[in-house]
N, C-alpha and C positions, 0 to 999 in steps of 0.2 A: 504494499499500500504506499502510495507516495506520501512525502511529508505534507503537502498541501492538503490532500484528501483527508489525512488523519487529523489535520487542524480544523478542517470544516466540519468534520464529524464531532470533533470535541467542541466546538462552537456550539452545535445543536444540543449536544449532551449537557453542556453547561446550562443552557436555557431550561432543559427538562430538570436538572437538579435544582436550579433557582426556582422554577414553578412549583416543584414538590415542597421546598422550604416554604414558599409563600402559602401554598395550600394547606400545609400542616401548621404553620406558625402564623396564620392571619390573625388570631386573636391578639398575639403579642406584637406583631409588626404593625397594626393599626395604630398603636400608641407611639411606636418609634417614627412613623412617617406622618402621623397626624391625620389619618384618614380613617373612614369607616371600615371595618373588618370585611364587609362584602366586597369592597373596591379591591382589597388585597387578595381575596379569594378568587375574583375574577381576573386579576392579573396573573395569578398562579395557574389558573386554567389556561389562560391564553399563552402563557409561556411554556406550559406543558404541551399544548397541541402545536404552536409554532415550532418548538425544538424538536419535537417528534417528527413533524413533517420535513424539518431541514435534515434531520439524520437520514431519512429515508430517501429524500429527493436529490440530495447532494451527489449521490453516485450516478443518478440518472440525468443530470444537467452538466453543461460544459462548465469545467472549473472557473473559466474567466467570468461566466455570468454568476456563478456562486459567490466568487470573491468580491464582485462589485456590489452585490446585494448585501453581503455581510459587512463591507466596509461602510456602505451607506447606513445600515442598521447601526453599527457602533458609533458613527459620527452623530447620528441622531440621538443616540443614548447619551453621548457626552454632552451635547447641546442641551438636551432636555434636563439633564442633571445640573449643569451649570446654571440654567435659568431657574430651576427649582431652588438650588442653593442660594441664588442672589434673592429670589423673592423670600425666602426664609430668613436670610440674614438681615434683610431690610424690614423685617417684623411682619411680613405678609403671612397669611394663612393658607395660602393656595400652593406653596411648595411642593408639599407632599402629594397633592392632587395631580400636579404636573408631571412629576416624576413616575407615579404609578399609572397614570393614565397613558404615558408613553409605553410602559410595559404591557398594556392592554392592547393597544392599537398596533404598534410597531411588529410584534412577532406573527400577528395574524396577516398583516401585510406582506411581510416577508415570506411567509407560507404561500399566500396566494399567488405572489409572483414566481416562486419556485414551481408551484403546481402548474401555473399558466404559461411558463416558459417552454418553447419548443425544445423537445428532447434531442434534437440533433446536434451533433458535436463536429466542429469543423476540423479538430485535430485528427491526423491520420492514425489508424490503429498500427500496432507492430506487424500485423499481417500485410497491411497495405503497404508499408514501407519496404518489406522484404521482397515483395513481388517486383519492385521496380529495377 
């Protein structure tokens, strides 16, 4: 298995583990994030679904597509986290909602894009290159 494929699978597995932690620890994390427990539980479910789909579909899609989607997801996570922290540091009460809402929407969007991406791969297989 290539390093990039292992990293992509690890990215999805991390989302699954994080989703499980959110689902199990929703009652404790709600106070930490300053949001309702149901929002943490929904974020956990979204992370479980999105991460599971990512683990399955990363092998069926071109690695370049997967990498672009994962980089976009991670940049979005960093921006949403930064905005949430700034809101919280300035005394606002919506910081937790911003961070957790991203964790609801983004994994499902990433999963939808992976499922909707054509499965064709432009990379030649080992069989194609040996015939030349």
